[in-house]
N, CA, C, O and CB atoms as a CASP TS submission, in Angstrom:
PFRMAT TS
TARGET T0000
AUTHOR 0000-0000-0000
METHOD Language model
MODEL 1
PARENT N/A
ATOM      1  N   MET     1      99.073  77.626 108.509  1.00  0.00           N
ATOM      2  CA  MET     1      98.295  78.522 107.688  1.00  0.00           C
ATOM      3  C   MET     1      99.233  79.356 106.829  1.00  0.00           C
ATOM      4  O   MET     1     100.223  79.910 107.309  1.00  0.00           O
ATOM      5  CB  MET     1      97.395  79.419 108.554  1.00  0.00           C
ATOM      6  N   ALA     2      98.905  79.430 105.578  1.00  0.00           N
ATOM      7  CA  ALA     2      99.783  80.109 104.644  1.00  0.00           C
ATOM      8  C   ALA     2      99.391  81.567 104.401  1.00  0.00           C
ATOM      9  O   ALA     2     100.237  82.372 104.012  1.00  0.00           O
ATOM     10  CB  ALA     2      99.797  79.370 103.345  1.00  0.00           C
ATOM     11  N   PHE     3      98.119  81.918 104.624  1.00  0.00           N
ATOM     12  CA  PHE     3      97.645  83.256 104.279  1.00  0.00           C
ATOM     13  C   PHE     3      96.946  83.898 105.466  1.00  0.00           C
ATOM     14  O   PHE     3      96.332  83.218 106.287  1.00  0.00           O
ATOM     15  CB  PHE     3      96.699  83.201 103.073  1.00  0.00           C
ATOM     16  N   ASP     4      97.050  85.218 105.542  1.00  0.00           N
ATOM     17  CA  ASP     4      96.327  85.955 106.569  1.00  0.00           C
ATOM     18  C   ASP     4      94.834  85.928 106.268  1.00  0.00           C
ATOM     19  O   ASP     4      94.019  85.765 107.176  1.00  0.00           O
ATOM     20  CB  ASP     4      96.836  87.409 106.661  1.00  0.00           C
ATOM     21  N   ALA     5      94.469  86.089 104.982  1.00  0.00           N
ATOM     22  CA  ALA     5      93.059  86.100 104.586  1.00  0.00           C
ATOM     23  C   ALA     5      92.877  85.341 103.281  1.00  0.00           C
ATOM     24  O   ALA     5      93.736  85.369 102.399  1.00  0.00           O
ATOM     25  CB  ALA     5      92.540  87.547 104.443  1.00  0.00           C
ATOM     26  N   VAL     6      91.738  84.663 103.176  1.00  0.00           N
ATOM     27  CA  VAL     6      91.385  83.890 101.983  1.00  0.00           C
ATOM     28  C   VAL     6      89.974  84.288 101.571  1.00  0.00           C
ATOM     29  O   VAL     6      89.096  84.453 102.417  1.00  0.00           O
ATOM     30  CB  VAL     6      91.484  82.339 102.247  1.00  0.00           C
ATOM     31  N   LEU     7      89.763  84.439 100.272  1.00  0.00           N
ATOM     32  CA  LEU     7      88.433  84.723  99.732  1.00  0.00           C
ATOM     33  C   LEU     7      87.877  83.437  99.136  1.00  0.00           C
ATOM     34  O   LEU     7      88.501  82.825  98.269  1.00  0.00           O
ATOM     35  CB  LEU     7      88.482  85.866  98.660  1.00  0.00           C
ATOM     36  N   LEU     8      86.706  83.035  99.603  1.00  0.00           N
ATOM     37  CA  LEU     8      86.030  81.857  99.069  1.00  0.00           C
ATOM     38  C   LEU     8      84.790  82.327  98.326  1.00  0.00           C
ATOM     39  O   LEU     8      83.843  82.829  98.933  1.00  0.00           O
ATOM     40  CB  LEU     8      85.659  80.841 100.205  1.00  0.00           C
ATOM     41  N   TRP     9      84.801  82.164  97.022  1.00  0.00           N
ATOM     42  CA  TRP     9      83.696  82.593  96.165  1.00  0.00           C
ATOM     43  C   TRP     9      82.829  81.368  95.888  1.00  0.00           C
ATOM     44  O   TRP     9      83.211  80.483  95.123  1.00  0.00           O
ATOM     45  CB  TRP     9      84.217  83.245  94.823  1.00  0.00           C
ATOM     46  N   PHE    10      81.662  81.332  96.518  1.00  0.00           N
ATOM     47  CA  PHE    10      80.707  80.254  96.259  1.00  0.00           C
ATOM     48  C   PHE    10      80.060  80.525  94.907  1.00  0.00           C
ATOM     49  O   PHE    10      79.512  81.604  94.685  1.00  0.00           O
ATOM     50  CB  PHE    10      79.624  80.150  97.400  1.00  0.00           C
ATOM     51  N   ARG    11      80.121  79.553  94.008  1.00  0.00           N
ATOM     52  CA  ARG    11      79.544  79.726  92.688  1.00  0.00           C
ATOM     53  C   ARG    11      78.442  78.707  92.431  1.00  0.00           C
ATOM     54  O   ARG    11      77.277  79.086  92.305  1.00  0.00           O
ATOM     55  CB  ARG    11      80.622  79.613  91.623  1.00  0.00           C
ATOM     56  N   ARG    12      78.775  77.444  92.351  1.00  0.00           N
ATOM     57  CA  ARG    12      77.792  76.402  92.050  1.00  0.00           C
ATOM     58  C   ARG    12      77.522  75.490  93.235  1.00  0.00           C
ATOM     59  O   ARG    12      76.391  75.045  93.429  1.00  0.00           O
ATOM     60  CB  ARG    12      78.259  75.578  90.880  1.00  0.00           C
ATOM     61  N   ASP    13      78.524  75.213  94.011  1.00  0.00           N
ATOM     62  CA  ASP    13      78.402  74.298  95.144  1.00  0.00           C
ATOM     63  C   ASP    13      78.022  75.103  96.385  1.00  0.00           C
ATOM     64  O   ASP    13      78.890  75.631  97.080  1.00  0.00           O
ATOM     65  CB  ASP    13      79.731  73.505  95.377  1.00  0.00           C
ATOM     66  N   LEU    14      76.727  75.192  96.656  1.00  0.00           N
ATOM     67  CA  LEU    14      76.219  76.065  97.719  1.00  0.00           C
ATOM     68  C   LEU    14      75.861  75.279  98.975  1.00  0.00           C
ATOM     69  O   LEU    14      74.818  75.516  99.584  1.00  0.00           O
ATOM     70  CB  LEU    14      74.999  76.836  97.228  1.00  0.00           C
ATOM     71  N   ARG    15      76.713  74.358  99.355  1.00  0.00           N
ATOM     72  CA  ARG    15      76.465  73.557 100.554  1.00  0.00           C
ATOM     73  C   ARG    15      77.646  73.693 101.497  1.00  0.00           C
ATOM     74  O   ARG    15      78.741  74.081 101.092  1.00  0.00           O
ATOM     75  CB  ARG    15      76.222  72.067 100.193  1.00  0.00           C
ATOM     76  N   LEU    16      77.410  73.371 102.758  1.00  0.00           N
ATOM     77  CA  LEU    16      78.481  73.391 103.747  1.00  0.00           C
ATOM     78  C   LEU    16      79.026  71.990 104.014  1.00  0.00           C
ATOM     79  O   LEU    16      80.215  71.836 104.296  1.00  0.00           O
ATOM     80  CB  LEU    16      77.985  74.013 105.046  1.00  0.00           C
ATOM     81  N   ASP    17      78.182  70.976 103.931  1.00  0.00           N
ATOM     82  CA  ASP    17      78.630  69.608 104.171  1.00  0.00           C
ATOM     83  C   ASP    17      79.527  69.132 103.036  1.00  0.00           C
ATOM     84  O   ASP    17      79.219  69.315 101.858  1.00  0.00           O
ATOM     85  CB  ASP    17      77.427  68.667 104.331  1.00  0.00           C
ATOM     86  N   ASP    18      80.643  68.516 103.417  1.00  0.00           N
ATOM     87  CA  ASP    18      81.586  67.959 102.445  1.00  0.00           C
ATOM     88  C   ASP    18      82.002  69.007 101.413  1.00  0.00           C
ATOM     89  O   ASP    18      82.049  68.724 100.216  1.00  0.00           O
ATOM     90  CB  ASP    18      80.968  66.745 101.740  1.00  0.00           C
ATOM     91  N   GLN    19      82.302  70.211 101.884  1.00  0.00           N
ATOM     92  CA  GLN    19      82.639  71.340 101.018  1.00  0.00           C
ATOM     93  C   GLN    19      84.165  71.476 100.965  1.00  0.00           C
ATOM     94  O   GLN    19      84.781  72.050 101.862  1.00  0.00           O
ATOM     95  CB  GLN    19      81.972  72.667 101.533  1.00  0.00           C
ATOM     96  N   ALA    20      84.761  70.935  99.894  1.00  0.00           N
ATOM     97  CA  ALA    20      86.223  70.897  99.765  1.00  0.00           C
ATOM     98  C   ALA    20      86.840  72.292  99.729  1.00  0.00           C
ATOM     99  O   ALA    20      87.885  72.520 100.339  1.00  0.00           O
ATOM    100  CB  ALA    20      86.615  70.137  98.508  1.00  0.00           C
ATOM    101  N   ALA    21      86.214  73.218  99.029  1.00  0.00           N
ATOM    102  CA  ALA    21      86.774  74.573  98.924  1.00  0.00           C
ATOM    103  C   ALA    21      86.801  75.260 100.286  1.00  0.00           C
ATOM    104  O   ALA    21      87.777  75.930 100.625  1.00  0.00           O
ATOM    105  CB  ALA    21      85.960  75.417  97.926  1.00  0.00           C
ATOM    106  N   LEU    22      85.737  75.097 101.065  1.00  0.00           N
ATOM    107  CA  LEU    22      85.693  75.691 102.400  1.00  0.00           C
ATOM    108  C   LEU    22      86.733  75.043 103.305  1.00  0.00           C
ATOM    109  O   LEU    22      87.410  75.732 104.068  1.00  0.00           O
ATOM    110  CB  LEU    22      84.288  75.546 103.014  1.00  0.00           C
ATOM    111  N   TYR    23      86.861  73.741 103.223  1.00  0.00           N
ATOM    112  CA  TYR    23      87.859  73.024 104.018  1.00  0.00           C
ATOM    113  C   TYR    23      89.260  73.565 103.734  1.00  0.00           C
ATOM    114  O   TYR    23      90.019  73.857 104.658  1.00  0.00           O
ATOM    115  CB  TYR    23      87.801  71.511 103.722  1.00  0.00           C
ATOM    116  N   GLN    24      89.592  73.694 102.461  1.00  0.00           N
ATOM    117  CA  GLN    24      90.927  74.190 102.089  1.00  0.00           C
ATOM    118  C   GLN    24      91.116  75.639 102.517  1.00  0.00           C
ATOM    119  O   GLN    24      92.193  76.014 102.982  1.00  0.00           O
ATOM    120  CB  GLN    24      91.145  74.062 100.573  1.00  0.00           C
ATOM    121  N   ALA    25      90.079  76.454 102.364  1.00  0.00           N
ATOM    122  CA  ALA    25      90.179  77.851 102.768  1.00  0.00           C
ATOM    123  C   ALA    25      90.443  77.957 104.269  1.00  0.00           C
ATOM    124  O   ALA    25      91.278  78.750 104.704  1.00  0.00           O
ATOM    125  CB  ALA    25      88.896  78.613 102.395  1.00  0.00           C
ATOM    126  N   LEU    26      89.732  77.161 105.052  1.00  0.00           N
ATOM    127  CA  LEU    26      89.917  77.186 106.501  1.00  0.00           C
ATOM    128  C   LEU    26      91.284  76.653 106.914  1.00  0.00           C
ATOM    129  O   LEU    26      91.845  77.101 107.914  1.00  0.00           O
ATOM    130  CB  LEU    26      88.826  76.378 107.179  1.00  0.00           C
ATOM    131  N   ARG    27      91.814  75.723 106.174  1.00  0.00           N
ATOM    132  CA  ARG    27      93.149  75.177 106.460  1.00  0.00           C
ATOM    133  C   ARG    27      94.249  76.176 106.121  1.00  0.00           C
ATOM    134  O   ARG    27      95.275  76.235 106.798  1.00  0.00           O
ATOM    135  CB  ARG    27      93.372  73.879 105.679  1.00  0.00           C
ATOM    136  N   GLN    28      94.027  76.969 105.060  1.00  0.00           N
ATOM    137  CA  GLN    28      95.106  77.799 104.536  1.00  0.00           C
ATOM    138  C   GLN    28      95.039  79.267 104.955  1.00  0.00           C
ATOM    139  O   GLN    28      95.995  80.012 104.740  1.00  0.00           O
ATOM    140  CB  GLN    28      95.104  77.721 103.058  1.00  0.00           C
ATOM    141  N   GLY    29      93.932  79.686 105.546  1.00  0.00           N
ATOM    142  CA  GLY    29      93.824  81.095 105.899  1.00  0.00           C
ATOM    143  C   GLY    29      93.452  81.316 107.344  1.00  0.00           C
ATOM    144  O   GLY    29      92.689  80.548 107.931  1.00  0.00           O
ATOM    145  N   ARG    30      93.998  82.370 107.910  1.00  0.00           N
ATOM    146  CA  ARG    30      93.643  82.736 109.283  1.00  0.00           C
ATOM    147  C   ARG    30      92.219  83.275 109.319  1.00  0.00           C
ATOM    148  O   ARG    30      91.470  82.999 110.257  1.00  0.00           O
ATOM    149  CB  ARG    30      94.635  83.784 109.851  1.00  0.00           C
ATOM    150  N   ARG    31      91.847  84.042 108.301  1.00  0.00           N
ATOM    151  CA  ARG    31      90.479  84.547 108.145  1.00  0.00           C
ATOM    152  C   ARG    31      89.978  84.120 106.773  1.00  0.00           C
ATOM    153  O   ARG    31      90.727  84.136 105.796  1.00  0.00           O
ATOM    154  CB  ARG    31      90.414  86.113 108.312  1.00  0.00           C
ATOM    155  N   VAL    32      88.709  83.741 106.707  1.00  0.00           N
ATOM    156  CA  VAL    32      88.100  83.336 105.439  1.00  0.00           C
ATOM    157  C   VAL    32      86.897  84.238 105.190  1.00  0.00           C
ATOM    158  O   VAL    32      85.989  84.333 106.017  1.00  0.00           O
ATOM    159  CB  VAL    32      87.681  81.819 105.458  1.00  0.00           C
ATOM    160  N   TYR    33      86.908  84.888 104.049  1.00  0.00           N
ATOM    161  CA  TYR    33      85.792  85.729 103.628  1.00  0.00           C
ATOM    162  C   TYR    33      85.009  84.977 102.567  1.00  0.00           C
ATOM    163  O   TYR    33      85.558  84.586 101.538  1.00  0.00           O
ATOM    164  CB  TYR    33      86.285  87.111 103.089  1.00  0.00           C
ATOM    165  N   CYS    34      83.722  84.776 102.823  1.00  0.00           N
ATOM    166  CA  CYS    34      82.865  84.026 101.905  1.00  0.00           C
ATOM    167  C   CYS    34      81.954  84.985 101.147  1.00  0.00           C
ATOM    168  O   CYS    34      81.415  85.931 101.721  1.00  0.00           O
ATOM    169  CB  CYS    34      82.027  82.974 102.672  1.00  0.00           C
ATOM    170  N   VAL    35      81.788  84.729  99.847  1.00  0.00           N
ATOM    171  CA  VAL    35      80.979  85.610  99.014  1.00  0.00           C
ATOM    172  C   VAL    35      80.193  84.796  97.993  1.00  0.00           C
ATOM    173  O   VAL    35      80.649  83.754  97.524  1.00  0.00           O
ATOM    174  CB  VAL    35      81.864  86.649  98.304  1.00  0.00           C
ATOM    175  N   PHE    36      79.009  85.290  97.662  1.00  0.00           N
ATOM    176  CA  PHE    36      78.215  84.770  96.550  1.00  0.00           C
ATOM    177  C   PHE    36      77.766  85.971  95.734  1.00  0.00           C
ATOM    178  O   PHE    36      77.359  86.989  96.294  1.00  0.00           O
ATOM    179  CB  PHE    36      76.982  83.912  97.052  1.00  0.00           C
ATOM    180  N   VAL    37      77.837  85.856  94.410  1.00  0.00           N
ATOM    181  CA  VAL    37      77.480  86.965  93.525  1.00  0.00           C
ATOM    182  C   VAL    37      76.350  86.535  92.598  1.00  0.00           C
ATOM    183  O   VAL    37      76.485  85.580  91.833  1.00  0.00           O
ATOM    184  CB  VAL    37      78.709  87.439  92.703  1.00  0.00           C
ATOM    185  N   PHE    38      75.221  87.264  92.680  1.00  0.00           N
ATOM    186  CA  PHE    38      74.160  87.090  91.683  1.00  0.00           C
ATOM    187  C   PHE    38      74.594  87.879  90.453  1.00  0.00           C
ATOM    188  O   PHE    38      74.775  89.094  90.528  1.00  0.00           O
ATOM    189  CB  PHE    38      72.741  87.578  92.224  1.00  0.00           C
ATOM    190  N   ASP    39      74.760  87.204  89.334  1.00  0.00           N
ATOM    191  CA  ASP    39      75.251  87.823  88.105  1.00  0.00           C
ATOM    192  C   ASP    39      74.119  88.566  87.391  1.00  0.00           C
ATOM    193  O   ASP    39      73.180  87.943  86.897  1.00  0.00           O
ATOM    194  CB  ASP    39      75.866  86.758  87.173  1.00  0.00           C
ATOM    195  N   ARG    40      74.208  89.890  87.338  1.00  0.00           N
ATOM    196  CA  ARG    40      73.158  90.702  86.714  1.00  0.00           C
ATOM    197  C   ARG    40      73.021  90.402  85.227  1.00  0.00           C
ATOM    198  O   ARG    40      71.916  90.480  84.689  1.00  0.00           O
ATOM    199  CB  ARG    40      73.448  92.185  86.915  1.00  0.00           C
ATOM    200  N   GLU    41      74.102  90.066  84.556  1.00  0.00           N
ATOM    201  CA  GLU    41      74.013  89.752  83.124  1.00  0.00           C
ATOM    202  C   GLU    41      73.132  88.532  82.892  1.00  0.00           C
ATOM    203  O   GLU    41      72.364  88.498  81.930  1.00  0.00           O
ATOM    204  CB  GLU    41      75.414  89.509  82.534  1.00  0.00           C
ATOM    205  N   ILE    42      73.231  87.550  83.747  1.00  0.00           N
ATOM    206  CA  ILE    42      72.396  86.352  83.632  1.00  0.00           C
ATOM    207  C   ILE    42      70.972  86.670  84.056  1.00  0.00           C
ATOM    208  O   ILE    42      70.022  86.310  83.360  1.00  0.00           O
ATOM    209  CB  ILE    42      72.966  85.198  84.486  1.00  0.00           C
ATOM    210  N   LEU    43      70.816  87.342  85.193  1.00  0.00           N
ATOM    211  CA  LEU    43      69.479  87.641  85.713  1.00  0.00           C
ATOM    212  C   LEU    43      68.698  88.557  84.779  1.00  0.00           C
ATOM    213  O   LEU    43      67.502  88.352  84.570  1.00  0.00           O
ATOM    214  CB  LEU    43      69.583  88.280  87.091  1.00  0.00           C
ATOM    215  N   ASP    44      69.355  89.557  84.222  1.00  0.00           N
ATOM    216  CA  ASP    44      68.664  90.508  83.348  1.00  0.00           C
ATOM    217  C   ASP    44      68.228  89.881  82.032  1.00  0.00           C
ATOM    218  O   ASP    44      67.315  90.389  81.380  1.00  0.00           O
ATOM    219  CB  ASP    44      69.556  91.696  83.069  1.00  0.00           C
ATOM    220  N   ALA    45      68.864  88.787  81.631  1.00  0.00           N
ATOM    221  CA  ALA    45      68.523  88.122  80.370  1.00  0.00           C
ATOM    222  C   ALA    45      67.332  87.169  80.511  1.00  0.00           C
ATOM    223  O   ALA    45      66.792  86.698  79.509  1.00  0.00           O
ATOM    224  CB  ALA    45      69.727  87.355  79.849  1.00  0.00           C
ATOM    225  N   LEU    46      66.924  86.885  81.748  1.00  0.00           N
ATOM    226  CA  LEU    46      65.803  85.970  81.965  1.00  0.00           C
ATOM    227  C   LEU    46      64.484  86.639  81.589  1.00  0.00           C
ATOM    228  O   LEU    46      64.355  87.858  81.699  1.00  0.00           O
ATOM    229  CB  LEU    46      65.764  85.501  83.431  1.00  0.00           C
ATOM    230  N   PRO    47      63.507  85.852  81.146  1.00  0.00           N
ATOM    231  CA  PRO    47      62.200  86.435  80.833  1.00  0.00           C
ATOM    232  C   PRO    47      61.549  86.988  82.098  1.00  0.00           C
ATOM    233  O   PRO    47      61.821  86.506  83.198  1.00  0.00           O
ATOM    234  CB  PRO    47      61.280  85.385  80.171  1.00  0.00           C
ATOM    235  N   PRO    48      60.689  87.997  81.949  1.00  0.00           N
ATOM    236  CA  PRO    48      60.025  88.566  83.125  1.00  0.00           C
ATOM    237  C   PRO    48      59.106  87.544  83.788  1.00  0.00           C
ATOM    238  O   PRO    48      58.638  86.600  83.151  1.00  0.00           O
ATOM    239  CB  PRO    48      59.225  89.815  82.734  1.00  0.00           C
ATOM    240  N   GLY    49      58.861  87.751  85.061  1.00  0.00           N
ATOM    241  CA  GLY    49      57.988  86.845  85.801  1.00  0.00           C
ATOM    242  C   GLY    49      58.777  85.957  86.728  1.00  0.00           C
ATOM    243  O   GLY    49      60.005  86.025  86.776  1.00  0.00           O
ATOM    244  N   PRO    50      58.067  85.120  87.469  1.00  0.00           N
ATOM    245  CA  PRO    50      58.735  84.244  88.436  1.00  0.00           C
ATOM    246  C   PRO    50      59.680  83.265  87.739  1.00  0.00           C
ATOM    247  O   PRO    50      59.329  82.648  86.734  1.00  0.00           O
ATOM    248  CB  PRO    50      57.697  83.472  89.261  1.00  0.00           C
ATOM    249  N   GLU    51      60.845  83.143  88.278  1.00  0.00           N
ATOM    250  CA  GLU    51      61.864  82.245  87.717  1.00  0.00           C
ATOM    251  C   GLU    51      62.232  81.241  88.812  1.00  0.00           C
ATOM    252  O   GLU    51      62.840  81.603  89.819  1.00  0.00           O
ATOM    253  CB  GLU    51      63.145  83.050  87.210  1.00  0.00           C
ATOM    254  N   ARG    52      61.856  79.978  88.602  1.00  0.00           N
ATOM    255  CA  ARG    52      62.069  78.956  89.636  1.00  0.00           C
ATOM    256  C   ARG    52      63.545  78.702  89.914  1.00  0.00           C
ATOM    257  O   ARG    52      63.917  78.423  91.054  1.00  0.00           O
ATOM    258  CB  ARG    52      61.403  77.658  89.227  1.00  0.00           C
ATOM    259  N   ARG    53      64.391  78.795  88.891  1.00  0.00           N
ATOM    260  CA  ARG    53      65.825  78.568  89.126  1.00  0.00           C
ATOM    261  C   ARG    53      66.396  79.621  90.058  1.00  0.00           C
ATOM    262  O   ARG    53      67.180  79.311  90.954  1.00  0.00           O
ATOM    263  CB  ARG    53      66.598  78.570  87.801  1.00  0.00           C
ATOM    264  N   VAL    54      65.997  80.873  89.841  1.00  0.00           N
ATOM    265  CA  VAL    54      66.495  81.953  90.694  1.00  0.00           C
ATOM    266  C   VAL    54      65.967  81.790  92.113  1.00  0.00           C
ATOM    267  O   VAL    54      66.700  82.012  93.078  1.00  0.00           O
ATOM    268  CB  VAL    54      66.089  83.328  90.127  1.00  0.00           C
ATOM    269  N   ALA    55      64.702  81.405  92.246  1.00  0.00           N
ATOM    270  CA  ALA    55      64.132  81.177  93.579  1.00  0.00           C
ATOM    271  C   ALA    55      64.866  80.040  94.289  1.00  0.00           C
ATOM    272  O   ALA    55      65.123  80.132  95.489  1.00  0.00           O
ATOM    273  CB  ALA    55      62.623  80.855  93.477  1.00  0.00           C
ATOM    274  N   PHE    56      65.204  78.982  93.573  1.00  0.00           N
ATOM    275  CA  PHE    56      65.937  77.859  94.156  1.00  0.00           C
ATOM    276  C   PHE    56      67.323  78.315  94.625  1.00  0.00           C
ATOM    277  O   PHE    56      67.741  77.999  95.739  1.00  0.00           O
ATOM    278  CB  PHE    56      66.065  76.703  93.133  1.00  0.00           C
ATOM    279  N   ILE    57      68.027  79.056  93.772  1.00  0.00           N
ATOM    280  CA  ILE    57      69.365  79.539  94.127  1.00  0.00           C
ATOM    281  C   ILE    57      69.277  80.485  95.317  1.00  0.00           C
ATOM    282  O   ILE    57      70.103  80.418  96.227  1.00  0.00           O
ATOM    283  CB  ILE    57      70.033  80.248  92.922  1.00  0.00           C
ATOM    284  N   HIS    58      68.281  81.363  95.314  1.00  0.00           N
ATOM    285  CA  HIS    58      68.114  82.288  96.435  1.00  0.00           C
ATOM    286  C   HIS    58      67.904  81.516  97.738  1.00  0.00           C
ATOM    287  O   HIS    58      68.481  81.867  98.767  1.00  0.00           O
ATOM    288  CB  HIS    58      66.926  83.242  96.179  1.00  0.00           C
ATOM    289  N   GLY    59      67.086  80.476  97.699  1.00  0.00           N
ATOM    290  CA  GLY    59      66.869  79.648  98.884  1.00  0.00           C
ATOM    291  C   GLY    59      68.142  78.964  99.345  1.00  0.00           C
ATOM    292  O   GLY    59      68.408  78.888 100.544  1.00  0.00           O
ATOM    293  N   ALA    60      68.937  78.463  98.394  1.00  0.00           N
ATOM    294  CA  ALA    60      70.197  77.797  98.736  1.00  0.00           C
ATOM    295  C   ALA    60      71.193  78.786  99.335  1.00  0.00           C
ATOM    296  O   ALA    60      71.912  78.453 100.277  1.00  0.00           O
ATOM    297  CB  ALA    60      70.803  77.127  97.494  1.00  0.00           C
ATOM    298  N   VAL    61      71.233  79.992  98.794  1.00  0.00           N
ATOM    299  CA  VAL    61      72.133  81.023  99.329  1.00  0.00           C
ATOM    300  C   VAL    61      71.692  81.437 100.735  1.00  0.00           C
ATOM    301  O   VAL    61      72.529  81.641 101.614  1.00  0.00           O
ATOM    302  CB  VAL    61      72.167  82.260  98.391  1.00  0.00           C
ATOM    303  N   THR    62      70.386  81.560 100.943  1.00  0.00           N
ATOM    304  CA  THR    62      69.864  81.904 102.268  1.00  0.00           C
ATOM    305  C   THR    62      70.232  80.824 103.284  1.00  0.00           C
ATOM    306  O   THR    62      70.631  81.139 104.405  1.00  0.00           O
ATOM    307  CB  THR    62      68.330  82.089 102.218  1.00  0.00           C
ATOM    308  N   ALA    63      70.102  79.555 102.900  1.00  0.00           N
ATOM    309  CA  ALA    63      70.473  78.449 103.792  1.00  0.00           C
ATOM    310  C   ALA    63      71.982  78.445 104.056  1.00  0.00           C
ATOM    311  O   ALA    63      72.416  78.198 105.181  1.00  0.00           O
ATOM    312  CB  ALA    63      70.036  77.096 103.185  1.00  0.00           C
ATOM    313  N   LEU    64      72.773  78.717 103.027  1.00  0.00           N
ATOM    314  CA  LEU    64      74.226  78.783 103.188  1.00  0.00           C
ATOM    315  C   LEU    64      74.593  79.900 104.156  1.00  0.00           C
ATOM    316  O   LEU    64      75.439  79.722 105.033  1.00  0.00           O
ATOM    317  CB  LEU    64      74.922  79.001 101.824  1.00  0.00           C
ATOM    318  N   GLN    65      73.954  81.043 103.990  1.00  0.00           N
ATOM    319  CA  GLN    65      74.198  82.186 104.861  1.00  0.00           C
ATOM    320  C   GLN    65      73.845  81.840 106.311  1.00  0.00           C
ATOM    321  O   GLN    65      74.593  82.175 107.229  1.00  0.00           O
ATOM    322  CB  GLN    65      73.386  83.408 104.387  1.00  0.00           C
ATOM    323  N   ALA    66      72.725  81.180 106.515  1.00  0.00           N
ATOM    324  CA  ALA    66      72.311  80.786 107.862  1.00  0.00           C
ATOM    325  C   ALA    66      73.276  79.774 108.465  1.00  0.00           C
ATOM    326  O   ALA    66      73.612  79.861 109.646  1.00  0.00           O
ATOM    327  CB  ALA    66      70.898  80.207 107.835  1.00  0.00           C
ATOM    328  N   GLY    67      73.722  78.816 107.658  1.00  0.00           N
ATOM    329  CA  GLY    67      74.665  77.812 108.145  1.00  0.00           C
ATOM    330  C   GLY    67      76.000  78.415 108.543  1.00  0.00           C
ATOM    331  O   GLY    67      76.577  78.045 109.565  1.00  0.00           O
ATOM    332  N   LEU    68      76.487  79.338 107.737  1.00  0.00           N
ATOM    333  CA  LEU    68      77.744  80.009 108.076  1.00  0.00           C
ATOM    334  C   LEU    68      77.585  80.862 109.325  1.00  0.00           C
ATOM    335  O   LEU    68      78.483  80.902 110.166  1.00  0.00           O
ATOM    336  CB  LEU    68      78.224  80.874 106.906  1.00  0.00           C
ATOM    337  N   ALA    69      76.451  81.545 109.456  1.00  0.00           N
ATOM    338  CA  ALA    69      76.196  82.365 110.645  1.00  0.00           C
ATOM    339  C   ALA    69      76.131  81.495 111.901  1.00  0.00           C
ATOM    340  O   ALA    69      76.647  81.884 112.948  1.00  0.00           O
ATOM    341  CB  ALA    69      74.884  83.161 110.480  1.00  0.00           C
ATOM    342  N   ALA    70      75.501  80.323 111.806  1.00  0.00           N
ATOM    343  CA  ALA    70      75.409  79.416 112.955  1.00  0.00           C
ATOM    344  C   ALA    70      76.784  78.919 113.380  1.00  0.00           C
ATOM    345  O   ALA    70      76.999  78.587 114.545  1.00  0.00           O
ATOM    346  CB  ALA    70      74.505  78.226 112.624  1.00  0.00           C
ATOM    347  N   ALA    71      77.722  78.869 112.419  1.00  0.00           N
ATOM    348  CA  ALA    71      79.085  78.422 112.733  1.00  0.00           C
ATOM    349  C   ALA    71      79.996  79.584 113.124  1.00  0.00           C
ATOM    350  O   ALA    71      81.198  79.400 113.314  1.00  0.00           O
ATOM    351  CB  ALA    71      79.681  77.684 111.539  1.00  0.00           C
ATOM    352  N   GLY    72      79.408  80.798 113.245  1.00  0.00           N
ATOM    353  CA  GLY    72      80.197  81.948 113.646  1.00  0.00           C
ATOM    354  C   GLY    72      80.774  82.751 112.492  1.00  0.00           C
ATOM    355  O   GLY    72      81.616  83.623 112.702  1.00  0.00           O
ATOM    356  N   GLY    73      80.325  82.462 111.270  1.00  0.00           N
ATOM    357  CA  GLY    73      80.855  83.162 110.105  1.00  0.00           C
ATOM    358  C   GLY    73      79.794  83.992 109.430  1.00  0.00           C
ATOM    359  O   GLY    73      78.809  84.391 110.052  1.00  0.00           O
ATOM    360  N   GLY    74      79.996  84.246 108.175  1.00  0.00           N
ATOM    361  CA  GLY    74      79.037  85.036 107.415  1.00  0.00           C
ATOM    362  C   GLY    74      79.250  84.858 105.931  1.00  0.00           C
ATOM    363  O   GLY    74      80.215  84.233 105.490  1.00  0.00           O
ATOM    364  N   LEU    75      78.332  85.418 105.171  1.00  0.00           N
ATOM    365  CA  LEU    75      78.376  85.338 103.710  1.00  0.00           C
ATOM    366  C   LEU    75      77.993  86.703 103.161  1.00  0.00           C
ATOM    367  O   LEU    75      76.929  87.237 103.473  1.00  0.00           O
ATOM    368  CB  LEU    75      77.419  84.215 103.161  1.00  0.00           C
ATOM    369  N   LEU    76      78.865  87.252 102.351  1.00  0.00           N
ATOM    370  CA  LEU    76      78.567  88.496 101.649  1.00  0.00           C
ATOM    371  C   LEU    76      77.868  88.133 100.360  1.00  0.00           C
ATOM    372  O   LEU    76      78.408  87.382  99.548  1.00  0.00           O
ATOM    373  CB  LEU    76      79.859  89.336 101.378  1.00  0.00           C
ATOM    374  N   VAL    77      76.660  88.662 100.161  1.00  0.00           N
ATOM    375  CA  VAL    77      75.881  88.382  98.966  1.00  0.00           C
ATOM    376  C   VAL    77      75.785  89.657  98.155  1.00  0.00           C
ATOM    377  O   VAL    77      75.300  90.681  98.636  1.00  0.00           O
ATOM    378  CB  VAL    77      74.469  87.835  99.320  1.00  0.00           C
ATOM    379  N   LEU    78      76.248  89.583  96.931  1.00  0.00           N
ATOM    380  CA  LEU    78      76.227  90.739  96.030  1.00  0.00           C
ATOM    381  C   LEU    78      75.352  90.442  94.844  1.00  0.00           C
ATOM    382  O   LEU    78      75.199  91.287  93.962  1.00  0.00           O
ATOM    383  CB  LEU    78      77.644  91.111  95.566  1.00  0.00           C
TER
END
């Protein structure tokens, strides 16, 4: 392990299976901090009302968070 801590920023690939970035983070860091950021600039520009893309992403982030928790980890969502 090369680092005491590694930050893994989930952006587009919100899965745990076959996740190359997570694999590398776990190989290279003693501790891995996982984060997902909802971008307010993008969200605020969307038209008012239900947005299916945001609902889909929210569901994927919730599943990612649950999967990491089941494996003993966590996900910081901002």
